[in-house]
C-alpha positions as CSV (number, residue, x, y, z in Angstrom):
1,M,55.0,44.9,-48.0
2,S,53.6,46.9,-50.7
3,V,50.3,47.1,-52.6
4,E,50.5,49.0,-55.9
5,N,48.0,51.2,-57.4
6,G,45.0,49.2,-58.7
7,G,46.3,46.1,-56.8
8,I,44.2,43.8,-54.3
9,F,45.3,42.1,-51.3
10,K,43.5,40.2,-48.5
11,A,45.4,38.5,-45.6
12,K,44.1,36.7,-42.5
13,N,45.9,35.5,-39.3
14,V,49.2,36.9,-40.3
15,V,51.9,38.8,-38.7
16,I,54.0,41.5,-40.6
17,N,57.0,42.9,-38.9
18,S,59.1,45.2,-40.9
19,A,62.3,47.4,-40.1
20,S,60.5,49.9,-42.1
21,E,56.8,50.0,-43.2
22,A,54.9,46.8,-42.4
23,L,52.3,48.1,-45.1
24,C,52.6,50.4,-47.9
25,S,49.5,50.6,-50.1
26,Y,48.3,52.4,-53.1
27,G,45.7,49.9,-54.0
28,N,42.9,47.8,-52.1
29,A,43.9,45.8,-49.0
30,E,42.0,43.9,-46.4
31,F,43.6,42.5,-43.1
32,T,41.6,40.3,-40.7
33,D,43.0,39.2,-37.3
34,C,46.5,40.2,-38.3
35,T,49.4,41.9,-36.4
36,L,51.2,44.7,-38.4
37,E,54.4,46.2,-36.8
38,G,57.0,48.6,-38.5
39,T,59.3,51.7,-37.8
40,Y,58.6,55.3,-38.4
41,E,55.2,54.3,-39.7
42,A,53.9,51.0,-39.5
43,V,51.4,51.5,-42.1
44,Y,51.3,54.0,-44.8
45,I,48.3,54.6,-47.1
46,G,48.7,56.6,-50.4
47,S,45.5,56.0,-52.2
48,G,42.8,53.2,-52.6
49,T,41.0,51.6,-49.7
50,V,42.5,49.8,-46.8
51,T,40.2,47.7,-44.3
52,L,41.8,46.5,-40.9
53,K,39.4,44.1,-39.0
54,D,40.5,43.0,-35.5
55,T,43.9,44.0,-36.6
56,D,46.6,45.6,-34.3
57,V,49.1,48.2,-35.8
58,T,52.1,49.0,-33.8
59,E,55.0,51.5,-34.5
60,I,58.0,49.9,-32.8
61,S,61.0,52.1,-33.1
62,G,60.6,55.7,-34.1
63,D,62.6,57.5,-36.9
64,G,65.3,58.8,-34.5
65,S,63.6,62.2,-34.1
66,G,61.2,60.9,-31.3
67,N,58.3,60.7,-33.7
68,K,56.5,57.3,-33.8
69,I,53.5,57.3,-36.2
70,A,51.3,54.1,-36.3
71,V,49.4,55.1,-39.4
72,M,50.0,57.7,-41.8
73,V,47.2,58.5,-44.3
74,D,48.2,60.7,-47.4
75,G,45.1,59.8,-49.5
76,G,42.4,57.2,-50.0
77,T,40.3,55.6,-47.4
78,L,41.2,53.6,-44.2
79,N,38.4,51.5,-42.4
80,I,39.2,50.2,-38.9
81,N,36.9,47.9,-37.3
82,G,38.3,46.6,-33.9
83,G,41.8,45.9,-33.0
84,T,44.4,48.5,-31.5
85,I,46.6,51.4,-33.0
86,S,49.6,52.2,-30.9
87,G,52.3,54.9,-31.4
88,D,53.3,58.5,-30.3
89,S,51.0,59.5,-32.9
90,A,48.4,57.2,-33.5
91,F,47.3,58.7,-36.7
92,Y,48.6,61.4,-38.9
93,V,46.1,62.3,-41.7
94,F,46.5,65.0,-44.2
95,S,45.1,65.8,-47.7
96,D,47.3,68.5,-49.1
97,E,47.4,66.8,-52.5
98,Q,44.4,64.7,-52.7
99,A,40.9,65.6,-51.6
100,G,38.5,63.3,-49.7
101,T,41.2,61.4,-47.5
102,T,39.1,59.7,-44.9
103,V,39.5,57.5,-41.7
104,N,36.4,55.5,-40.3
105,L,37.0,54.3,-36.9
106,S,34.8,51.8,-34.9
107,G,35.0,49.4,-32.1
108,C,38.9,50.2,-31.8
109,T,41.3,51.4,-29.1
110,V,43.6,54.3,-29.9
111,Y,46.8,54.7,-28.2
112,G,48.3,58.1,-29.1
113,A,47.6,61.4,-30.6
114,V,45.5,61.9,-33.6
115,E,46.8,64.5,-36.1
116,E,45.3,65.8,-39.2
117,N,46.1,68.4,-42.0
118,G,44.1,69.8,-44.8
119,S,40.9,68.7,-45.6
120,A,41.2,65.2,-44.2
121,K,38.1,63.7,-42.4
122,I,38.3,61.4,-39.4
123,N,35.0,59.8,-38.6
124,V,34.8,58.4,-35.0
125,G,32.0,55.7,-34.6
126,E,30.5,53.6,-31.7
127,N,32.8,52.1,-29.1
128,V,36.0,53.8,-30.0
129,K,38.2,54.1,-26.8
130,F,40.8,56.7,-26.2
131,P,42.5,55.4,-22.9
132,E,43.2,58.1,-20.2
133,G,46.7,59.4,-20.7
134,Y,46.6,59.3,-24.5
135,Q,43.7,61.9,-25.0
136,G,45.9,64.7,-26.3
137,A,44.1,68.0,-27.6
138,D,44.4,66.7,-31.2
139,S,42.3,63.6,-30.1
140,V,39.5,65.7,-28.7
141,I,39.3,67.9,-31.9
142,A,39.4,64.8,-34.2
143,G,36.5,63.4,-32.1
144,M,34.3,66.5,-33.1
145,I,34.9,66.5,-36.7
146,N,32.1,63.9,-37.6
147,D,29.5,65.9,-35.6
148,G,28.9,69.1,-37.5
149,Y,31.7,71.4,-36.2
150,A,34.2,73.1,-38.3
151,L,37.7,71.4,-38.6
152,Y,40.2,73.0,-36.6
153,D,43.8,72.6,-37.6
154,T,45.7,71.7,-34.7
155,Q,48.9,73.3,-36.1
156,T,47.4,76.8,-37.3
157,S,43.6,77.1,-36.5
158,L,43.0,76.2,-32.9
159,P,41.4,79.4,-31.4
160,A,43.5,80.9,-28.5
161,D,40.5,81.1,-26.2
162,M,39.9,77.3,-26.2
163,G,42.9,76.4,-24.4
164,T,45.1,73.2,-24.8
165,N,43.6,71.0,-22.0
166,P,41.1,68.5,-23.4
167,E,38.4,69.2,-20.7
168,D,38.6,73.0,-21.5
169,I,38.4,72.4,-25.3
170,K,35.5,70.0,-24.6
171,G,33.6,72.8,-22.5
172,N,34.3,75.6,-25.0
173,L,32.9,73.5,-27.8
174,I,29.7,72.6,-25.9
175,T,29.0,76.0,-25.0
176,K,29.0,77.2,-28.6
177,T,26.7,75.9,-31.2
178,F,26.3,72.3,-29.7
179,D,23.0,70.3,-30.6
180,F,22.4,67.3,-28.3
181,S,20.6,65.5,-31.0
182,H,23.9,64.7,-32.2
183,A,24.8,63.1,-28.9
184,K,24.1,59.3,-27.9
185,I,22.5,58.1,-24.4
186,K,24.4,55.1,-23.2
187,L,22.2,53.4,-20.4
188,A,24.0,51.4,-17.9
189,S,21.4,48.8,-18.4
190,E,18.8,48.6,-21.1
191,D,16.2,47.0,-18.9
192,A,15.3,45.9,-15.3
193,I,13.0,43.2,-13.8
194,C,9.9,44.3,-12.1
195,D,9.9,43.8,-8.5
196,G,7.7,46.8,-7.3
197,N,10.7,49.0,-6.7
198,E,11.5,52.0,-8.9
199,H,14.2,51.3,-11.5
200,K,15.5,54.6,-13.0
201,P,18.7,53.6,-15.0
202,A,22.0,55.3,-14.8
203,L,23.4,56.7,-17.9
204,S,26.2,58.7,-19.6
205,V,26.0,60.9,-22.7
206,L,28.4,60.4,-25.6
207,F,29.5,62.7,-28.2
208,G,31.7,61.0,-30.6
209,G,34.0,58.9,-28.6
210,L,33.7,61.4,-25.6
211,T,31.7,61.1,-22.3
212,L,30.2,64.4,-21.6
213,D,30.1,65.7,-17.9
214,E,27.0,65.5,-16.2
215,E,26.8,69.0,-15.4
216,L,26.4,69.9,-19.0
217,Y,23.0,68.4,-19.3
218,N,19.8,67.4,-17.6
219,V,17.8,64.0,-17.4
220,S,14.3,63.6,-17.2
221,Y,12.5,60.2,-16.6
222,E,9.0,59.9,-18.1
223,G,6.8,57.6,-16.2
224,G,7.1,55.8,-12.9
225,F,9.8,53.4,-13.9
226,V,8.2,50.9,-11.5
227,N,5.7,48.6,-13.2
228,V,6.2,46.8,-16.5
229,G,6.4,48.9,-19.5
230,S,8.6,50.9,-21.8
231,Y,10.1,54.2,-20.3
232,K,11.5,57.2,-22.1
233,V,14.8,58.8,-20.9
234,V,15.3,62.4,-22.2
235,V,18.7,64.4,-22.1
236,T,18.5,68.2,-22.7
237,P,21.1,71.1,-22.3
238,A,21.7,72.1,-18.6
239,E,19.9,75.5,-17.9
240,N,23.2,77.6,-18.2
241,S,23.9,76.1,-21.5
242,S,23.6,77.7,-24.9
243,A,23.4,74.4,-26.3
244,V,20.2,73.2,-28.1
245,G,18.3,69.9,-29.1
246,S,17.6,66.9,-27.1
247,V,18.2,62.9,-27.2
248,S,16.2,60.2,-25.9
249,A,16.5,56.5,-25.1
250,Y,14.0,53.7,-23.9
251,F,14.3,51.7,-20.8
252,M,12.5,48.6,-20.6
253,I,11.0,47.0,-17.0
254,L,10.2,43.4,-18.0
255,P,8.0,41.1,-16.0
256,D,9.8,38.8,-13.4
257,S,10.1,35.9,-15.9
258,G,12.0,34.1,-13.1
259,L,8.8,34.0,-11.2
260,I,6.9,32.8,-14.1
261,E,9.5,30.4,-15.0
262,S,9.3,28.8,-11.5
263,I,5.4,28.3,-11.9
264,T,4.0,25.3,-14.0
265,K,0.7,23.9,-14.6
266,E,1.5,21.3,-12.1
267,N,2.5,23.8,-9.2
268,V,0.3,26.8,-10.1
269,T,-2.0,27.8,-7.2
270,V,-4.8,30.2,-6.9
271,A,-2.5,32.3,-4.7
272,N,-0.5,32.9,-8.0
273,E,-3.7,34.4,-9.8
274,E,-3.4,38.0,-8.8
275,N,0.3,38.4,-9.7
276,I,-0.3,36.5,-13.0
277,K,-3.1,38.6,-14.1
278,A,-1.0,41.8,-13.2
279,I,1.8,40.5,-15.4
280,I,-0.8,40.0,-18.3
281,E,-2.3,43.5,-17.8
282,S,1.0,45.1,-17.5
283,I,2.2,43.4,-20.9
284,E,-1.0,44.5,-22.6
285,N,-0.4,48.0,-21.6
286,V,3.2,48.2,-22.6
287,D,4.2,51.2,-24.7
288,L,6.3,49.2,-27.4
289,T,7.9,52.3,-28.7
290,G,11.6,51.8,-28.8
291,V,11.2,48.1,-27.8
292,S,13.3,45.6,-29.7
293,E,11.7,42.7,-31.6
294,E,13.5,40.3,-29.2
295,T,12.0,41.9,-26.2
296,K,8.6,42.1,-27.8
297,K,9.0,38.3,-28.6
298,E,9.9,37.6,-24.9
299,L,6.9,39.6,-23.6
300,Q,4.7,37.6,-25.9
301,E,6.0,34.3,-24.7
302,I,5.4,35.4,-21.1
303,K,1.9,36.5,-21.7
304,E,1.0,33.2,-23.4
305,K,2.4,31.4,-20.6
306,C,0.5,33.5,-18.0
307,E,-2.8,33.0,-20.0
308,E,-2.1,29.1,-19.9
309,L,-1.5,29.4,-16.2
310,I,-4.7,31.4,-15.8
311,K,-6.6,28.6,-17.3
312,E,-5.1,26.2,-15.1
313,I,-6.1,28.3,-12.1
314,E,-9.6,28.5,-13.6
315,E,-9.7,24.8,-13.5
316,I,-8.4,24.7,-9.9
317,Q,-11.3,27.2,-9.0
318,K,-13.7,24.7,-10.7
319,A,-12.4,21.8,-8.8
320,I,-12.9,23.9,-5.6
321,T,-16.5,24.7,-6.5
322,N,-17.1,21.1,-7.6
323,A,-15.5,20.0,-4.0
324,K,-17.9,22.4,-2.2
325,E,-21.1,20.8,-3.9
326,E,-19.6,17.3,-3.2
327,V,-19.5,18.0,0.5
328,A,-22.9,19.7,0.6
329,D,-24.6,16.8,-1.4
330,F,-22.9,14.2,0.8
331,A,-24.2,15.9,3.8
332,E,-27.7,16.3,2.3
333,T,-27.7,12.3,1.5
334,L,-27.2,11.6,5.0
335,G,-30.6,13.1,5.8
336,Y,-30.8,15.3,8.7
337,D,-34.0,13.7,10.0
338,N,-31.8,10.7,10.7
339,Y,-29.9,12.6,13.4
340,R,-30.5,14.2,16.8
341,E,-30.5,18.0,17.0
342,E,-26.8,18.1,18.5
343,Q,-25.5,15.8,15.6
344,Q,-27.5,18.0,12.9
345,A,-25.4,21.1,14.3
346,E,-22.2,19.1,14.1
347,I,-23.0,18.3,10.5
348,S,-23.7,21.8,9.6
349,Q,-20.4,22.9,11.3
350,I,-18.4,20.2,9.4
351,V,-19.8,21.6,6.1
352,K,-19.2,25.3,7.0
353,D,-15.5,24.4,8.1
354,A,-14.9,22.5,4.8
355,Q,-16.5,25.4,2.7
356,D,-14.1,27.9,4.6
357,K,-11.1,25.6,4.0
358,L,-12.2,25.3,0.3
359,D,-12.3,29.2,0.0
360,A,-8.6,29.2,1.1
361,A,-7.6,26.1,-1.1
362,T,-5.1,26.9,-3.8
363,T,-4.8,23.6,-5.7
364,K,-6.8,20.7,-7.0
365,D,-5.2,18.1,-4.6
366,E,-5.8,20.3,-1.7
367,A,-9.6,20.8,-2.6
368,A,-9.9,17.0,-3.1
369,K,-8.3,16.3,0.2
370,I,-10.4,18.9,2.2
371,A,-13.7,17.3,0.6
372,E,-12.5,13.7,1.3
373,E,-11.7,14.6,5.1
374,A,-15.1,16.5,5.3
375,K,-16.9,13.3,4.1
376,S,-15.0,11.2,6.3
377,K,-15.9,13.4,9.3
378,L,-19.7,13.3,8.1
379,D,-19.7,9.7,7.9
380,A,-18.4,9.5,11.4
381,V,-21.4,11.4,12.9
382,K,-23.6,9.0,14.6
383,T,-27.4,8.7,13.6
384,D,-30.2,8.6,16.1
385,A,-30.5,4.9,15.7
386,E,-26.6,4.5,16.2
387,L,-26.7,6.6,19.3
388,T,-29.9,4.7,20.6
389,V,-28.0,1.3,20.1
390,E,-24.8,2.7,22.0
391,E,-27.1,3.9,24.9
392,E,-28.9,0.7,25.1
393,A,-25.5,-1.1,24.9
394,K,-24.3,1.0,27.8
395,V,-27.5,0.1,30.0
396,L,-27.0,-3.4,29.0
397,E,-23.4,-3.5,30.0
398,E,-24.3,-1.8,33.4
399,I,-27.1,-4.5,33.8
400,K,-24.4,-7.1,33.2
401,E,-22.2,-5.8,35.6
402,A,-24.9,-5.9,38.3
403,A,-25.9,-9.3,37.2
404,V,-22.3,-10.6,37.6
405,E,-22.3,-9.2,41.2
406,T,-25.6,-10.6,41.9
407,V,-24.6,-14.3,40.9
408,G,-21.2,-13.9,42.5
409,G,-22.7,-12.8,46.0
410,Y,-25.7,-14.9,45.7
411,L,-24.3,-17.8,48.2
412,D,-22.3,-17.6,51.3
413,T,-19.5,-20.1,50.5
414,E,-18.6,-20.2,54.1
415,E,-21.5,-22.6,54.5
416,Y,-20.3,-25.2,52.0
417,R,-17.7,-27.9,51.9
418,E,-14.7,-27.4,49.6
419,E,-16.1,-29.7,46.9
420,Q,-19.4,-27.7,46.8
421,K,-17.3,-24.3,46.9
422,E,-15.6,-25.5,43.5
423,Q,-19.1,-26.4,42.1
424,I,-20.3,-22.9,43.0
425,S,-17.3,-21.5,41.4
426,Q,-17.9,-23.3,38.3
427,I,-21.4,-22.3,38.1
428,V,-20.4,-18.6,38.8
429,R,-18.0,-18.7,35.9
430,A,-20.3,-20.1,33.5
431,A,-22.8,-17.5,34.5
432,D,-20.2,-14.8,33.9
433,A,-19.5,-16.3,30.3
434,A,-23.3,-16.4,29.5
435,I,-24.0,-12.8,30.8
436,A,-21.1,-11.4,28.8
437,G,-22.6,-13.0,25.6
438,A,-26.1,-11.9,26.5
439,K,-27.7,-9.7,23.6
440,S,-30.5,-8.1,25.7
441,Q,-31.9,-7.3,29.3
442,E,-34.4,-10.1,29.1
443,E,-31.6,-12.6,28.3
444,V,-29.3,-11.3,31.2
445,A,-32.4,-11.8,33.6
446,A,-33.1,-15.3,32.4
447,I,-29.4,-16.0,32.9
448,V,-29.4,-14.8,36.4
449,T,-32.6,-16.7,37.2
450,E,-31.2,-20.0,35.7
451,M,-27.8,-19.7,37.5
452,K,-29.6,-18.8,40.9
453,A,-31.6,-22.1,40.4
454,K,-28.4,-23.9,39.8
455,L,-26.8,-22.6,43.0
456,D,-29.8,-23.3,44.9
457,T,-29.1,-27.0,44.2
458,V,-25.7,-27.0,45.7
459,P,-26.0,-28.3,49.2
460,T,-24.8,-26.7,52.1
461,K,-22.6,-28.6,54.9
462,D,-25.7,-29.4,56.8
463,E,-27.6,-30.5,53.8
464,M,-24.6,-32.8,52.8
465,D,-24.6,-34.5,56.0
466,I,-28.2,-35.2,55.7
467,I,-27.6,-36.5,52.0
468,E,-24.8,-38.6,53.1
469,S,-26.9,-40.3,55.8
470,A,-29.4,-40.9,53.2
471,M,-27.0,-42.3,50.8
472,D,-25.7,-44.6,53.5
473,A,-29.2,-45.9,53.9
474,I,-29.5,-46.8,50.2
475,T,-26.1,-48.1,49.7
476,D,-26.4,-50.4,52.8
477,Y,-30.0,-51.6,52.0
478,V,-28.8,-54.4,49.9
479,A,-25.9,-56.9,49.9
480,V,-24.7,-56.5,46.4
481,E,-22.7,-59.7,46.7
482,D,-26.1,-61.5,46.4
483,Y,-26.7,-60.4,43.1
484,R,-25.7,-61.4,39.7
485,D,-23.5,-59.0,37.5
486,A,-26.5,-57.5,35.4
487,E,-28.3,-56.6,38.8
488,K,-25.2,-55.4,40.5
489,S,-24.9,-52.8,37.4
490,R,-28.5,-52.0,38.0
491,I,-28.0,-51.4,41.8
492,A,-25.0,-49.1,41.0
493,Q,-27.2,-47.0,38.5
494,I,-30.0,-46.6,41.1
495,V,-27.5,-45.7,43.8
496,I,-26.0,-43.0,41.3
497,D,-29.4,-41.6,40.3
498,A,-30.4,-41.3,43.9
499,Q,-27.1,-39.6,44.8
500,N,-27.7,-37.1,42.1
501,K,-31.2,-36.4,43.1
502,L,-30.3,-36.1,46.9
503,M,-27.7,-33.6,45.8
504,E,-30.4,-31.3,44.3
505,A,-32.8,-32.0,47.2
506,K,-33.7,-29.0,49.3
507,T,-36.0,-30.4,52.0
508,P,-36.2,-33.5,54.4
509,E,-39.3,-34.5,52.4
510,E,-37.6,-34.7,49.1
511,I,-34.8,-36.7,50.7
512,I,-37.3,-39.3,52.2
513,L,-39.1,-39.6,48.9
514,I,-35.8,-40.0,47.0
515,V,-34.6,-42.7,49.6
516,T,-38.0,-44.5,49.4
517,E,-38.0,-44.7,45.6
518,A,-34.5,-46.0,45.5
519,K,-35.3,-48.7,47.9
520,S,-38.4,-49.7,46.1
521,K,-36.3,-50.2,42.9
522,L,-33.6,-52.1,44.8
523,D,-36.5,-54.3,46.3
524,A,-37.7,-55.1,42.8
525,L,-34.3,-56.6,41.8
526,K,-34.0,-60.4,42.3
527,T,-30.9,-62.1,44.1
528,D,-29.1,-64.9,42.6
529,E,-30.9,-67.4,44.8
530,Q,-34.1,-66.0,43.6
531,L,-33.3,-66.2,40.0
532,K,-32.0,-69.7,40.4
533,A,-35.2,-70.9,41.9
534,E,-37.1,-69.4,39.2
535,E,-34.8,-70.8,36.6
536,L,-35.2,-74.3,38.3
537,A,-39.0,-74.2,38.2
538,K,-38.9,-73.2,34.7
539,A,-36.4,-75.8,33.7
540,K,-38.5,-78.6,35.2
541,E,-41.5,-77.3,33.5
542,D,-39.8,-77.2,30.2
543,A,-38.1,-80.7,30.8
544,A,-41.7,-82.4,31.4
545,E,-42.9,-80.9,28.3
546,E,-39.7,-81.8,26.3
547,L,-39.9,-85.5,27.4
548,G,-43.7,-85.5,26.6
549,N,-42.9,-84.6,22.9
550,Y,-39.8,-86.7,22.5
551,V,-41.5,-89.7,21.1
552,D,-44.9,-90.4,19.9
553,P,-45.9,-93.9,21.8
554,E,-48.5,-94.6,19.1
555,D,-45.7,-95.3,16.7
556,Y,-44.6,-98.4,18.6
557,E,-46.0,-101.6,19.8
558,D,-47.8,-102.1,23.1
559,V,-44.8,-103.5,24.9
560,L,-42.6,-100.6,23.8
561,K,-45.4,-98.2,24.5
562,E,-45.4,-99.3,28.3
563,E,-41.6,-99.2,28.5
564,I,-41.4,-95.7,27.1
565,A,-44.1,-94.5,29.5
566,K,-42.3,-96.0,32.5
567,I,-39.1,-94.3,31.4
568,I,-40.9,-91.0,31.3
569,A,-42.6,-91.4,34.4
570,D,-39.4,-92.3,36.3
571,A,-37.8,-89.2,34.7
572,E,-40.6,-86.8,35.9
573,A,-40.1,-88.2,39.4
574,D,-36.4,-87.6,39.4
575,I,-37.0,-84.0,37.8
576,E,-39.3,-83.1,40.6
577,K,-36.7,-84.0,43.1
578,A,-33.8,-82.3,41.1
579,A,-32.3,-79.3,43.1
580,T,-30.4,-77.5,40.1
581,V,-31.0,-76.8,36.5
582,E,-27.9,-78.9,35.5
583,E,-29.6,-82.0,37.4
584,V,-32.9,-81.5,35.4
585,A,-30.8,-81.4,32.1
586,K,-28.8,-84.7,32.9
587,I,-32.2,-86.4,33.8
588,I,-33.8,-85.5,30.5
589,S,-30.5,-86.5,28.6
590,D,-30.6,-90.1,30.3
591,A,-34.4,-90.5,29.8
592,K,-33.9,-89.5,26.1
593,A,-31.0,-92.2,25.9
594,E,-33.2,-94.8,27.4
595,I,-35.9,-94.2,25.0
596,D,-33.5,-94.4,22.0
597,L,-32.7,-97.9,23.2
598,V,-36.2,-99.1,23.5
599,V,-37.0,-97.9,20.1
600,A,-33.8,-99.0,18.4
601,D,-34.8,-102.7,17.9
602,E,-37.4,-101.4,15.5
603,K,-35.0,-99.2,13.5
604,Y,-31.6,-101.1,12.8
605,E,-30.6,-103.5,9.9
606,L,-28.2,-106.3,10.8
607,G,-24.8,-105.7,9.3
608,D,-25.5,-101.9,8.6
609,A,-23.0,-100.7,11.0
610,N,-22.5,-97.1,9.6
611,G,-26.4,-96.8,9.3
612,D,-26.4,-95.8,5.5
613,G,-29.0,-98.3,4.7
614,K,-26.4,-100.8,3.1
615,V,-24.3,-103.9,4.1
616,N,-20.9,-103.9,2.5
617,A,-17.2,-103.6,3.1
618,L,-17.6,-100.1,4.6
619,D,-19.6,-101.6,7.6
620,A,-16.8,-104.2,7.9
621,T,-14.1,-101.4,7.9
622,Q,-16.0,-99.5,10.8
623,I,-16.3,-102.5,12.8
624,L,-12.6,-103.4,12.5
625,R,-11.5,-99.8,13.3
626,F,-14.1,-100.0,16.5
627,A,-12.4,-103.2,17.5
628,N,-9.1,-101.8,17.2
629,N,-9.9,-98.6,19.1
630,K,-9.4,-96.4,16.0
631,S,-11.5,-93.6,14.9
632,S,-14.8,-95.0,13.7
633,S,-18.3,-93.7,12.8
634,L,-19.4,-96.7,14.9
635,T,-20.9,-95.1,18.1
636,G,-23.2,-95.9,21.0
637,E,-23.1,-98.4,23.8
638,E,-24.0,-102.0,24.0
639,G,-27.8,-102.3,23.5
640,S,-27.9,-99.4,21.2
641,A,-29.4,-99.8,17.7
642,M,-26.1,-99.2,16.0
643,F,-24.3,-101.6,18.2
644,K,-27.0,-104.3,17.6
645,A,-26.6,-103.8,13.9
646,A,-22.8,-104.4,14.0
647,D,-23.0,-107.3,16.5
648,V,-23.8,-109.7,13.5
649,D,-23.1,-113.0,15.4
650,G,-25.2,-111.9,18.3
651,N,-22.6,-112.7,20.9
652,G,-23.0,-109.2,22.6
653,K,-19.6,-108.1,21.2
654,V,-18.4,-106.2,18.2
655,N,-15.1,-107.6,16.8
656,A,-13.4,-109.0,13.7
657,L,-15.7,-112.1,13.5
658,D,-18.6,-109.7,12.8
659,A,-16.6,-107.9,10.0
660,T,-15.7,-111.4,8.5
661,Q,-19.4,-112.3,8.2
662,I,-20.2,-108.9,6.7
663,L,-17.4,-109.3,4.2
664,R,-18.5,-112.9,3.3
665,Y,-22.1,-111.6,2.6
666,A,-20.8,-108.7,0.7
667,N,-18.8,-111.0,-1.5
668,N,-21.8,-113.5,-2.0
669,K,-20.0,-116.3,-0.1
670,S,-22.8,-116.3,2.4
671,S,-26.3,-115.8,1.4
672,V,-27.5,-114.5,4.8
673,L,-26.2,-112.8,7.8
674,T,-26.9,-114.8,11.1
675,K,-28.1,-113.2,14.2
C-alpha cells in the first residue's frame, strides 16, 4: 500500500502481505499491532513520519541478488516502539538527498544488520535487543551514534585500526573519549528484603543497546547493604581506561513486610517489640534519594502499621503491669497474719513466681491466665485456722479409731450365748456409727461410755442361767388360767417387764429384788373366783337397796303395805342365800313383779285394756287379738293390773265376751261395765 505526500493513514490489528513493498509512505502513517510483509524492502519511507507500535516487519524473499532489506528509510522519520524487524539488513538508512533522516528505536528486537549513509541518524533507546548472531559491525556502530560519538560510515569511514569484530570495535571505542555518564546501570534487582544479610545487587552497564564487559569498569557499593535503607551503586572507568565520568543507581533494602503482614493486633506479642521498633527506626533513617514514590508510600504504610503494633504492645505491657498489681493486691488482702510462717513463705513464693512469669509474658491473655492461676494458688494456701481445724480433725480421727477398737474389744464374746452375741454386735455397730458422726473428742468419749454401759447390761452365759431361773420363778408363780382376760394381760406385762429388768441386772441382789417386786405385783391381781365373790357381795348390797327404793309403802293402804313388806323381806332372805349375781338379779326381778301385782288393784280402770285412760273400740280390738293369740299390746299374766282391766266380766279370763261388753259400752248400749 502507499501513503502519498501529505496523506494520513492509521491501521490497527491488520496484516499486509505484498509481493513488493508492504508499505510505501511519503506521508504520515501509524500502525498498531500489525504485521507488514514484503519483498526486497518490506517498508519504504521517503518522507513524512511513520510510527510502528508493537508491529512486526519482515522481508520475505529478497531481490534476487541476495539482499533482503526489511526497512529502507530515504527521508523523514521512523518511530518503532516494540515489535520485531527481520531481514538480511534490518535497516538501510541514508540521507544523500534529504537532511534530518532519523530512526528512533525502543523496546524492539532487531534481526539483521543496520546500515546507514550520509547524515542519517539512528537513535537506539531502552530495551532494544540485537540477538546474538545478528550483531554485525554495522549494528555496533549504529548503536553508538546517539551517545556523542562521530558517525562512522561503514562503507568508507571505518578506521582501519578498529577492526571488523564487534567486540574489537566496542573496546576501541571505549578506550577513546568514552564518558561513563552516558551509560546506564541495569540492576539485577532494584530492591531486597532486609534479613540481616548483605544484599549487594548484581548489575550490568549498558551503552545504547550494548552491554559492556565487566573489565571495562569498576563498581563501588556505598553503605553496608544490610539494614533497611537506600544504597548508592557507582560505576567508574577501570584503572587502565582513558574513559571518564561515572554513572550511579540506587538500590533499596526494604523492611520484611512479610513479617509485618503476619503480625496483627490480635497476635502481636511483646517479643515482637524489638523487631518492630527496629523497622520503624530503619524507615525513619532511610535516605530517600533515588527512592520511587511507590516505594516511599510502601515504607510509610509499613511504618504506620508498625506504630499501631507498638501501641498494642504498650497495651499488652500495661496489662502485664496490671496483672502484677492484681496478684500482689490479692496476696495482701489475704492478710499475712492469718497464716503460719511456712504458709507466709509459700504465699511470697507464689507472688514471686507469678511476677517472673509475667515478666516473660507476651500477650494479654497470657498475663490474665498467669494472674488467675496465681490467685487460685494463693486461695488454696491454708490459713492458721484452717490448719488447726485439719490438725484437730486428724487427732479426732485417731481418737475415733481408738474408740472403735475400745468398744469392739470391750467384751469377750465367748462368754455369751449366740443371742447375746448378736445383741453385742448391734450395740458395737451402733457405737461405730455414732463415733463416725461425732464432732468432738468429748462426744466420742461420751459415746464410748454410753456404749460400754449398754454392753454391761448384756448378760453372760452364767448370768443368763440365773436370769432364766428367776424368770421361771416368776412365770410359775401364778396359774394364769385362774384369772380373767384383763388380769391375764396384766400378768403378761408384769412378766415382760421383769424379764427386761432381769436382762439388765448385774448382781444377785438385783435379781432377787426384781423377782420379789414381780411377785408382789402378781399377788395384787385377783383371780376370777375372787372377783366373782366381790361382785356377788356388791350385787346383794345393791339389790337390798334397789328393793327398798322400788315403791314407797306410804302411798298404799295398810293391807298393801304389809303385803309389800313381806315380799321385800322374803326377797332379801333369798338374796342372802343366792350364790351368783345372776340369782340375785332374778330374785330382784321376781320381787318387783310381785310388788307390781299387789299395787295393780289400785291403778287399773275396768275395760281400759291398752292403758290409755279410755274405754273404747281400741280396747276391744286388743282383747280380741290377745284372745286369738295375735300380736297385741295387752301383756301381763293373770292377776296383773292390765289383765284385770281386760277381764270385764271378772271370770278370770280374757276373751271375746269381754270385748263385746266393751263395744256395747263404747256404743252406749250399756250404761256400765260389770265386774
